[in-house]
C-alpha positions in Angstrom: 23.7 104.6 -59.6 27.2 104.9 -59.1 27.5 101.3 -60.9 23.9 102.9 -59.7 24.0 102.0 -60.5 25.7 98.7 -62.2 29.5 98.8 -61.7 32.6 101.0 -62.4 36.1 99.9 -63.2 39.1 102.2 -63.1 39.4 105.9 -62.2 36.6 108.1 -63.5 38.2 111.0 -65.3 36.5 113.8 -67.3 37.9 115.5 -70.3 36.9 117.0 -73.6 37.9 119.0 -76.6 37.4 122.5 -77.9 39.6 124.8 -79.9 41.2 128.1 -78.9 39.3 129.7 -81.8 35.9 129.2 -80.2 37.0 128.9 -76.5 35.8 132.3 -75.5 32.7 132.9 -77.5 30.1 131.1 -75.3 30.0 129.2 -72.1 30.5 125.6 -72.9 31.2 122.8 -70.4 33.7 120.3 -71.8 33.5 116.9 -70.3 34.1 113.2 -71.2 33.5 109.8 -70.0 36.0 107.0 -70.0 33.8 104.3 -71.6 31.2 103.8 -74.2 27.6 104.6 -73.3 25.1 101.7 -73.4 22.2 104.0 -74.2 20.0 106.6 -72.6 17.0 104.6 -71.2 16.7 105.2 -67.5 15.6 101.7 -66.6 18.9 100.3 -67.9 21.4 102.9 -66.8 23.1 100.5 -64.4 26.6 101.9 -64.8 28.0 105.3 -63.8 28.8 106.4 -67.3 25.3 105.9 -68.7 23.7 107.2 -65.5 25.6 110.5 -65.8 24.3 111.1 -69.3 20.7 110.1 -68.5 20.7 112.6 -65.5 21.4 115.5 -67.9 18.1 114.8 -69.6 15.8 113.1 -67.1 14.8 113.7 -63.5 13.2 111.9 -60.6 11.1 112.9 -57.6 14.1 113.5 -55.4 17.7 114.6 -55.7 20.7 115.2 -53.3 21.3 118.7 -52.1 24.3 119.8 -54.2 26.4 121.3 -51.4 25.3 119.9 -48.0 27.3 117.1 -46.3 26.4 114.6 -45.0 24.3 114.0 -48.1 20.7 115.1 -47.8 17.7 114.2 -50.0 15.6 117.2 -51.2 12.7 117.5 -53.7 13.4 117.5 -57.5 10.2 116.9 -59.4 8.4 116.5 -56.1 6.9 119.8 -54.8 8.0 118.9 -51.3 9.2 115.9 -49.3 6.5 113.2 -48.9 4.0 112.7 -46.2 4.7 109.4 -44.5 2.2 107.4 -42.6 2.8 106.6 -38.9 3.5 102.9 -39.8 6.1 104.0 -42.4 4.4 102.1 -45.2 2.6 104.9 -47.2 4.5 107.7 -48.9 2.4 110.5 -50.6 4.1 113.0 -52.9 2.8 116.1 -54.5 4.6 116.9 -57.8 5.5 120.3 -59.2 2.9 121.8 -61.5 3.8 123.2 -64.9 6.9 121.0 -65.5 7.1 120.2 -69.2 8.8 117.4 -71.1 11.2 118.5 -73.8 9.7 119.6 -77.1 9.9 116.5 -79.3 8.2 115.1 -82.4 6.7 112.3 -80.3 4.2 114.8 -78.9 1.3 116.4 -80.7 2.5 119.5 -82.5 6.1 118.7 -81.3 5.5 120.5 -78.1 6.3 118.9 -74.8 3.3 118.3 -72.5 3.1 118.7 -68.8 4.4 116.1 -66.4 1.7 114.2 -64.5 1.8 111.8 -61.6 0.7 109.1 -64.0 4.1 109.4 -65.7 5.8 108.1 -62.6 3.4 105.2 -62.4 4.2 104.4 -66.1 8.0 104.8 -65.5 8.0 102.5 -62.6 5.9 100.0 -64.5 8.6 100.0 -67.2 11.2 99.3 -64.6 9.1 96.4 -63.3 8.4 95.0 -66.8 10.3 91.8 -67.1 10.7 92.4 -70.9 12.9 95.4 -70.2 15.3 93.3 -68.0 16.0 96.4 -66.0 19.2 96.1 -64.0 17.6 98.3 -61.4 14.6 96.0 -60.6 16.4 95.0 -57.4 15.6 98.4 -55.9 11.8 97.8 -55.8 11.6 94.0 -56.0 9.1 92.8 -53.4 8.8 96.4 -51.9 5.6 97.9 -53.4 2.2 96.4 -52.8 1.0 94.7 -56.0 4.0 95.6 -58.2 5.5 92.1 -58.3 2.0 90.7 -59.1 1.7 93.2 -61.9 5.1 92.1 -63.2 4.0 88.4 -63.0 0.7 89.0 -64.8 2.4 90.6 -67.7 5.5 88.4 -67.9 3.9 85.7 -70.1 1.3 87.9 -71.8 1.6 88.5 -75.5 2.3 92.2 -74.8 2.8 94.2 -71.5 -0.4 95.9 -70.6 0.5 99.4 -69.2 -3.2 100.2 -68.9 -3.4 97.6 -66.2 -3.3 99.9 -63.2 -4.3 97.4 -60.6 -1.3 98.0 -58.4 -2.5 99.0 -54.9 0.9 100.3 -53.9 1.4 102.6 -56.9 -1.3 105.1 -57.6 -1.7 108.5 -59.2 -4.4 109.9 -56.9 -4.8 112.9 -59.2 -2.6 114.7 -61.8 -0.3 116.0 -59.2 -0.3 113.4 -56.4 1.4 110.0 -56.4 1.2 107.5 -53.6 3.4 104.5 -52.8 2.4 101.8 -50.3 5.1 99.4 -49.2 4.7 95.8 -48.3 7.0 96.1 -45.3 9.1 98.9 -43.7 12.0 99.9 -45.9 13.9 102.9 -44.5 16.0 103.2 -47.7 13.0 103.6 -50.0 13.4 107.3 -50.6 16.9 106.8 -52.0 15.5 104.8 -54.9 13.5 107.9 -56.0 16.7 109.8 -56.5 18.2 107.1 -58.7 18.1 107.1 -62.5 16.1 103.9 -62.7 13.0 105.8 -61.4 13.3 108.9 -63.5 10.1 110.1 -65.3 9.8 109.2 -69.0 6.8 110.0 -71.2 4.9 107.0 -72.7 4.5 108.8 -76.0 8.3 108.8 -76.5 8.7 105.1 -75.6 5.9 104.1 -78.0 6.9 106.5 -80.8 10.6 105.4 -80.9 10.1 101.8 -80.0 13.4 99.9 -79.8 15.3 103.2 -80.6 13.9 104.9 -77.4 17.3 104.3 -75.7 18.9 106.5 -78.3 16.2 109.2 -78.3 15.9 110.6 -74.8 12.9 112.8 -73.9 12.9 114.1 -70.3 12.2 117.1 -68.2 15.8 117.8 -67.3 18.0 120.9 -67.6 19.5 119.7 -70.9 18.3 118.0 -74.0 20.0 116.2 -76.9 19.1 114.7 -80.3 19.4 111.1 -81.3 22.4 109.4 -79.8 24.2 107.6 -82.6 26.7 105.7 -80.5 29.5 108.1 -81.6 32.2 109.3 -79.3 30.6 112.7 -78.8 27.4 113.8 -77.1 26.2 117.3 -77.4 23.6 118.9 -75.1 21.7 122.2 -75.2 20.0 123.9 -72.3 16.3 123.1 -72.1 14.6 126.5 -73.0 11.5 125.5 -71.1 13.2 124.3 -67.9 11.2 125.1 -64.8 12.3 127.6 -62.2 15.1 125.9 -60.2 17.8 128.0 -58.5 21.3 127.5 -57.2 21.3 126.7 -53.5 21.8 129.5 -51.0 23.3 127.4 -48.2 25.8 124.6 -48.1 28.4 122.8 -45.9 30.9 124.6 -43.6 33.6 126.1 -45.7 31.6 126.3 -49.0 31.2 130.1 -48.8 34.9 130.6 -48.4 35.6 128.3 -51.4 33.3 130.5 -53.5 30.6 127.8 -53.8 27.8 130.2 -52.9 28.6 133.1 -55.3 25.9 131.8 -57.7 23.3 131.5 -54.9 19.8 132.2 -56.2 20.7 132.1 -59.9 18.4 130.2 -62.3 19.7 126.8 -63.5 21.3 125.6 -65.6 24.1 128.1 -65.6 25.8 127.0 -68.8 23.8 126.7 -72.1 25.9 124.0 -73.8 27.6 120.7 -72.7 29.9 118.6 -74.9 30.9 115.1 -73.7 33.6 113.2 -75.5 34.3 109.5 -74.9 38.1 109.0 -74.4 38.7 105.5 -72.8 42.5 106.0 -72.3 44.0 108.0 -69.5 46.7 109.9 -71.4 44.5 111.5 -74.1 42.3 112.8 -71.4 45.3 114.1 -69.4 46.7 115.8 -72.5 43.4 117.4 -73.2 43.2 118.8 -69.7 46.8 120.1 -69.8 46.0 122.0 -73.0 42.8 123.5 -71.4 40.5 121.5 -73.7 38.7 120.0 -70.7 37.5 121.7 -67.6 38.4 119.1 -65.0 40.1 115.7 -64.8 41.3 112.9 -62.6 45.0 112.3 -62.3 46.4 109.2 -64.2 48.5 107.0 -62.0 51.6 107.6 -64.1 51.3 111.4 -63.7 50.5 111.4 -60.0 53.9 111.9 -58.5 54.8 114.8 -60.8 51.4 116.5 -60.0 50.7 115.9 -56.3 53.3 116.7 -53.6 54.0 114.3 -50.7 51.9 116.6 -48.4 48.9 116.3 -50.8 49.5 119.7 -52.4 49.9 120.7 -56.0 53.3 121.0 -57.8 54.4 124.6 -58.5 53.8 124.1 -62.3 50.1 123.5 -61.8 49.8 126.3 -59.2 51.2 128.8 -61.7 48.5 127.7 -64.2 45.8 128.3 -61.6 44.8 124.7 -61.4 43.1 123.6 -58.2 43.1 120.2 -56.5 40.1 118.6 -54.8 40.7 115.5 -52.6 37.7 113.6 -51.4 37.2 110.1 -50.1 34.8 108.2 -52.3 32.1 105.8 -51.3 33.1 102.9 -53.4 34.7 99.5 -53.6 36.8 97.8 -56.2 36.8 94.0 -56.4 37.5 90.9 -58.5 34.5 88.7 -59.0 34.1 85.0 -58.9 31.0 83.9 -60.9 29.4 81.4 -58.6 27.4 79.8 -61.5 30.7 78.1 -62.2 31.0 74.8 -60.2 34.7 75.6 -59.7 33.8 78.5 -57.3 30.3 77.7 -56.1 31.1 75.5 -53.1 34.9 75.6 -53.0 35.5 78.3 -50.4 39.2 77.3 -49.9 40.0 77.8 -53.5 38.6 81.4 -53.3 40.4 82.0 -50.0 43.7 80.8 -51.5 43.4 83.1 -54.5 42.5 86.0 -52.2 45.6 85.4 -50.1 47.8 85.2 -53.2 46.6 88.7 -54.4 49.0 91.4 -53.2 46.4 94.2 -52.7 48.8 96.5 -51.0 51.2 96.4 -54.0 48.2 96.9 -56.3 47.3 100.0 -54.3 50.8 101.4 -54.9 50.9 100.5 -58.6 47.4 101.6 -59.6 46.2 104.1 -56.9 49.5 105.7 -55.9 49.0 104.3 -52.4 46.1 106.7 -51.8 43.3 104.1 -51.4 42.1 102.3 -48.3 42.6 98.5 -48.5 39.1 96.9 -48.3 38.3 94.4 -45.6 34.6 94.1 -46.4 32.5 95.7 -49.1 31.4 98.5 -46.8 33.5 101.7 -47.3 34.6 104.2 -44.7 32.1 106.9 -43.8 29.1 104.5 -43.8 27.5 102.8 -40.8 28.8 99.2 -40.7 32.4 100.1 -41.5 34.7 98.9 -38.8 38.2 100.4 -39.0 39.5 97.8 -36.5 38.5 94.7 -38.4 41.1 92.8 -40.4 40.0 90.2 -42.9 42.2 87.1 -42.4 42.0 86.4 -46.2 43.0 89.9 -47.3 46.6 89.5 -46.0 49.1 88.7 -48.7 50.5 85.3 -47.8 51.7 83.1 -50.6 52.6 80.1 -48.4 49.2 80.0 -46.7 47.6 80.4 -50.2 49.5 77.4 -51.4 48.4 75.4 -48.4 44.7 76.3 -48.9 44.9 75.6 -52.6 46.1 72.0 -51.8 43.3 71.6 -49.3 40.9 72.8 -52.0 42.0 69.8 -54.1 44.6 71.5 -56.3 48.1 71.1 -54.9 50.5 73.5 -56.7 47.5 74.1 -59.1 47.6 70.5 -60.4 44.2 69.6 -61.9 42.9 73.1 -61.8 41.6 74.2 -65.2 42.6 77.5 -66.7 40.5 80.4 -65.4 39.3 83.2 -67.8 39.5 86.7 -66.5 37.6 89.4 -68.3 38.6 93.0 -68.2 38.5 96.2 -70.3 40.7 96.8 -73.3 42.1 100.1 -72.0 45.7 100.2 -70.8 45.4 100.4 -67.0 42.7 97.7 -67.0 45.0 95.4 -68.9 47.9 96.2 -66.5 45.7 95.4 -63.6 44.7 92.1 -65.2 48.4 91.2 -65.9 49.2 91.9 -62.2 46.4 89.6 -61.1 47.6 86.9 -63.5 51.2 87.2 -62.1 50.0 86.9 -58.5 47.9 83.8 -59.3 50.8 82.2 -61.2 52.9 82.3 -58.0 50.6 79.6 -56.5 50.0 77.6 -59.7 46.7 79.1 -60.8 46.7 79.8 -64.6 44.8 82.8 -65.8 43.7 83.7 -69.3 42.9 87.3 -70.0 40.1 88.5 -72.3 39.6 92.2 -73.1 36.3 93.9 -73.8 34.7 97.3 -74.3 32.6 98.5 -71.4 29.3 97.5 -73.0 30.7 94.1 -74.0 31.8 93.4 -70.4 28.6 94.5 -68.8 26.6 92.4 -71.2 28.7 89.3 -70.3 28.1 90.0 -66.7 24.4 90.5 -67.2 24.2 87.2 -69.2 26.3 85.4 -66.6 29.0 84.6 -69.2 32.1 85.9 -67.4 34.0 83.4 -65.2 36.0 86.1 -63.4 36.3 89.8 -63.9 37.4 93.1 -62.3 34.8 95.6 -61.3 34.0 98.5 -58.9 30.8 99.8 -57.4 30.3 103.5 -56.8 27.6 103.9 -54.1 24.1 104.7 -55.2 23.2 106.0 -51.8 25.0 106.4 -48.4 23.9 103.2 -46.8 25.7 99.8 -46.2 22.7 98.1 -47.8 23.8 99.4 -51.2 27.1 97.6 -51.0 26.0 94.4 -49.3 23.1 93.9 -51.8 25.8 93.1 -54.3 26.0 89.6 -52.8 22.3 89.3 -51.9 21.0 86.1 -53.6 17.8 87.6 -55.2 19.9 90.3 -56.9 21.8 87.8 -59.1 22.4 88.8 -62.7 20.9 90.6 -64.6 20.7 92.4 -61.2 23.8 93.9 -59.5 24.9 90.6 -57.9 27.2 89.8 -60.8 29.0 87.2 -58.6 25.7 85.2 -58.5 26.5 84.5 -54.9 23.6 83.0 -53.0 23.8 82.0 -49.4 20.6 81.4 -47.4 22.1 82.6 -44.2 23.3 85.8 -45.7 20.0 86.4 -47.5 17.9 85.9 -44.3 20.0 88.3 -42.1 20.3 90.9 -44.9 16.5 91.0 -45.4 16.0 91.5 -41.6 18.6 94.3 -41.3 17.2 96.3 -44.3 13.9 96.7 -42.5 15.5 98.2 -39.4 15.7 101.9 -38.8 19.2 103.4 -39.1 21.1 103.4 -35.8 23.8 101.8 -33.8 22.3 98.3 -33.7 21.7 98.3 -37.4 25.2 99.4 -38.2 26.7 96.7 -35.8 24.6 94.0 -37.5 25.7 95.1 -40.9 29.3 95.1 -39.8 29.1 91.5 -38.5 27.3 90.3 -41.6 29.9 91.9 -43.9 32.7 90.4 -41.9 31.3 86.9 -41.7 30.6 86.6 -45.4 33.7 88.5 -46.6 35.7 85.7 -45.1 33.8 83.3 -47.5 35.3 85.4 -50.3 32.5 86.0 -52.7 34.9 88.4 -54.2 38.6 89.2 -53.9 38.4 92.6 -52.3 40.3 95.6 -53.7 40.2 99.1 -52.3 38.1 102.1 -51.3 39.4 104.9 -53.5 40.0 108.5 -52.9 39.1 111.0 -55.6 41.8 113.4 -56.7 40.3 115.9 -59.2 42.1 118.7 -60.9 40.0 121.7 -62.1 40.9 124.7 -64.1 40.3 128.1 -62.4 37.6 129.0 -64.9 35.3 126.2 -63.8 33.0 127.6 -61.1 30.9 125.8 -58.5 32.4 122.4 -58.9 32.1 120.2 -55.8 32.9 116.5 -55.9 30.0 114.2 -55.0 29.7 110.4 -55.0 26.1 111.0 -56.1 27.0 113.3 -59.0 24.1 112.6 -61.3 22.5 115.8 -62.6 25.1 118.1 -60.9 26.2 119.6 -64.2 23.4 122.1 -64.0 25.2 123.8 -61.1 28.5 124.4 -62.9 29.5 127.6 -64.5 32.3 128.9 -66.8 34.1 132.2 -66.3 35.0 133.2 -69.8 37.3 136.1 -68.8 39.3 133.8 -66.5 39.4 131.1 -69.1 40.8 133.5 -71.7 43.5 134.7 -69.2 44.5 131.3 -68.0 44.5 129.2 -71.2 47.4 131.3 -72.5 49.5 130.2 -69.4 49.0 126.5 -70.2 
């Protein structure tokens, strides 16, 4: 989602603040995000930070089982998994009865009304509405019978007509039944219904708040919040009318031994209050964690060696404090993007290959990821069908001399005649350091880089409007399938969609469209692998790494389990106040 949705740069670390005076009075989850939030409208939560916040308030038809691995889709607002026709084109869902939207002044009497199947029709219409410029439109573009036609009918109209329900593939058959009809087989369709773009929103709230709807979320989720004022703190209270949903009673092997099933059968959410602070820099988050003001946190690169032992254990200092370490490979990819709108990159493959060869990715792994990441050879990460551990990308080998040769063949011997290239990044310390490292690498072959710094919303807006010439990004998987990574260079997904490189190759597009219709299996994985390898050698990006998550958690945080698809997982977490009181004094 996750840039499911759009993109993620740098290590995601969570932190927060509370004082020792009120630490032990009530159960409070203290979290933070590392970047500003764009808003809380599901159709435009294309980055991990915003999607996490939206998923505290809103919900979709499906979700991932919190504990099971491999990841498994289960019902959320759906009453059960859908009935699917024999041809795989029709999906019919029953939704849960009695689910209420949050109490809010947008409703008559201020009381939240019951969720209906028509709310999903409306919510998906909003996603399809060209006026909303949803970064998630790629998910359903050309997938549902009649939805693109509805989009086209309303694109040039004076006002979008949401009462136009002539969409054969999107129907509320009754108050509790919604049916989707696909234009062609699409085995990944169900994944889209677990993503924030398709979460249910009430029409009353959208019309009542107008342009301010993105700052006034009204969902069915486990938590609710007031107006988001773009401050650095978000506060959530448990939804008093949340439906009966309970902590799972089964999980993956080893979960019981780790204590992850002690809350089995308890009603969710387990904690009544969540506070999220925005702290862009690593060290303030780290200090907050060390003082017990945040419940869990990633490990900044500069603190890694003093925290994690060579055998991937914890230092004695942290063990004495009861801190626990969780290490999990993540389904993601970091990369440096060429904007192919720019004639400099559009057809000059050798220039891009030269710059890729000049980038010392192995050294970057040491400097910024403590040598814990896997060097990427294609966009597909380990653990997903289509990843080939034996493949070595010939343009991902650090080779300055070969880079200089290709740069000359590209028409710029020693960089002569090549204009200065602008590289956009975030203003936080590590991002600037990564940009300076890239600049230094390029200077070694005669390529001159100018660095621009931005806030996260500023950078994503530049990408969305196709204004960034080059920039650093990362993609956290929206779902466990190679399609989700390769669609980042699929031509129809160009900005404002997730293909921020605006790469468009007819051969790639044709093969990609064929493979996505195939059922998962060996043949499909092999074709994905070949496609990824062929086009990675054309260097639509300079590939980075597939990261490994190192998360520290305090002993009082219960039920935490890392997930790539972590949207909405906060409802499962718990705080042991007695343990917190005991352990905070040891920090």
